[in-house]
Phi, psi and omega in degrees: 000135177253162181230136176284327178236070185295341181298335180288343180293340176298336179295339179295342177296340179281347182295314176302326179296321178293323177297314179297321179296319180296318179296322179295317180297322178296319180294323180293319178294327179295320178294323178293329181294336180292347180283344179298146181298322181230101181294331181297327179295319180296315181296322182292326179291320182288304182069169182292318181298316179297324180300319179287318183302324185297338181268345185291311178301315176299323179296316178298319180293323178296318178296324176297318177299317179299315180297321179295319180293322177294319178298325179295333178280357177055074180290147176243137179218154176275116183232158177268121183232161172301136182290144175270018178296125185250334184224131175235132177254123176264110177260109189244134180287125175238030177287164184302334182293344180287357176275354180301145187255016177291340169249118188280144354287330164201170188298320182294311181298319178298321180291320180297313182294320179293321180295319180294323175295321179299316180299324180295328185276346181281146175303149186293340183279349182280125177278143178229137175242157181240127172241124178255136182221144171217252175286344173218177179233134179229152175280111179277333178203122176295156182306130182207161174263356181281104184291331180294319178297321181292317178297320178299316179296319178294322180289342185269005181302140174231134183291143180221174180275158172072169182220115180243078182296322180295321177300323180300318180293317181297312182295325175298317177295319179296330178287322179287327182237072186296337182261008183272353179071032181273130169206168187291345179295338177291344182249019175088016178239135177301127189295321184287337180273351186244019170085010176280135179307142183304322182296341180266342182296137177084355177294140175275134180295138179278145179294139177210160178261121179304144180245176179295131178307133178082005185274345179274100187268005181269358182200161176205158178243135173244114180250122180249125179211161182239000188219181177277153174293131180243348182202170174080200185294142173295124182298333178291320176295320178296319179298322179296320179298319177294319181295323180294338177260004177077011183271127177281138175242103176278129182248141180234117177265123182241139182114194181264141181295322182287338178094173182209144177271125181228163175248142182207119179050045177086356180258148172245129183217153174252121185253131179236151178272121182270078182294325183299315179293318180298323177292319179297319179299313180296315183294320182295331181260011180063035177247207182223155173254139177233139176254132178233103182272344179223170178297322179296318177300317182296321178297320178296321179300312181293326176297317179296316180295323180299317180290325180292324188269346181258346171229153178213152174263131181210155178278126181218159181285133182241027181302320184299326180294317178293321179294322177294319178298321178297316181297317179297318178293323179293318177298317181295320178298312181295319182296314180295320180297319178291319183292319184274323189235003181056035176204161176266114182056000000 
């Protein structure tokens, strides 16, 4: 535990002095008690139980003083709190390889169902946006708290050719920072050919100061894909752009690592999961990579992400807790003293 004003802890050195003062007062009262004509009557009145009780209220009051002094030093502790995450972008692969059936009933349907279950578990105040990507990336749904609109966008996915994982990250960033002038043309790709909205094409990127990776806690990107990048922006370059803005990119690999041969629009292709790149993207942005080999695995991944993104551990001041504890101890001390002895302390 850390303290913002640790110098106030020196006041705790006065607690032993109070204990010594209390012991001295007890000894002084004992001497005065000897003046009674019959000391046996006094002892009989007090009894063993009364002897113990008389020390409880002062002890509680002493603990209250300790708690107040610690509160004055403004303690800081790492606690689990509701996340202040306000926006999550789901970047979902809709390339032709998502029709593979190694994840039942197929990769796309399993991803859609898991994503919809994920939305149900999120707090209602969290905004979610949808980015669909294949050979290009498009915003399927701008960030919103309306879960029905999000489900409609997820259900409307249509399979396309190619896989542009880097574009998905760039378009997700452009959605999170609409005034920053972010588009794929900054990474060597023509913006209109790579799925960036027309209104964003041609915008000049605004100057910004890079921040610590993972430090932007108001948003996160979750990218789900089943294949290797075949076109568009290098995902590592896109991950660097996300890291410079402090945005975490959680990556989810779905399907088999060895790959599967599938047919699509007259083409035959073998699709493999590029785990190395997905892990690099997650690591560079201080996020995590998850592998989902089955529909059940995919559901577990989204359950895990839901818990990660809705609560967070952070260092925060807990002075109020110590002050509340001190108040409760003081009230209890005074209450017991009044109940047992008809006096306060």
